[in-house]
C-alpha positions, 0 to 999 in steps of 0.5 A: 500510791498506797492511799488509792490502793487503800480506797480501791480495796475498800471500795471492792470490799464495800461492793462485794458485800452489798446486797444490790448484786444478790438477787432473791430466788423464789422457789417454785413451791412458793411461786406455785402457792402464790399463784394458787392464792391469787386464782378466784376458784369461785369463778370460771373463765368460760361458762358451759357453752352450747354450740349456738353460744360459741359466738360470745366471748364475754362471760356474761353473754355466755352465761345468758346464752346458756340459761336461754338454751336451757330455759327454751328446752324446758319450755318446749317440754312443758308445752308438749306435755299439755298440762292442766291445772285448776289453779293459776300458777305464777312462780320462779322455780330455781333449778340447780344444774351441775355440768361436769368436766365432760359436759354432762348435765345433771339436775341436782335439785329443783327448788319451788313453792310447795304449792307450785309442787303440789299443783304440778307434782310431775314438775321435777320429772318434767324438767329432767326429761327436758334436760335429757333432750339437750345435747351436752354443752361443753364444760366450763374452763378455768385456766384452759382446763375443764371443770365441773361447775354448778349453775343456778338457773331460774325459770319463770313457771306460770299457767301460760307456759304449761 
């Protein structure tokens, strides 16, 4: 009878020292750091949206809709100005737009060829005015939190839309 007791006690000793029963605890700080590292901060979950863009659920559709609304507003403003140029214009102007957490639109920079800016010196002002007439969009969201985002918006400028 002593042998089964020895085996039983030996078995208990082995089992109690086994690490299979120990669970590794992850501290909340470690979990937080791992979660932060896994987030792609250069992309948003949803793009800034105007009312007419809310029907789109895919990010690319949202982005395209946003660009179309802004481009339409700029084209409208340029057509109302009745600008006259003596030379043909054909350029892709890049507008750097910032949309803050509250949805306020601000043009940070207008990047255009120097000849285009010479032909239409009021171009930056016209872009500012057209953006000022647009109702503010809903901001971009990352993990359910509104965030400030910057968008590079290409705008094709040619003599036909002046």
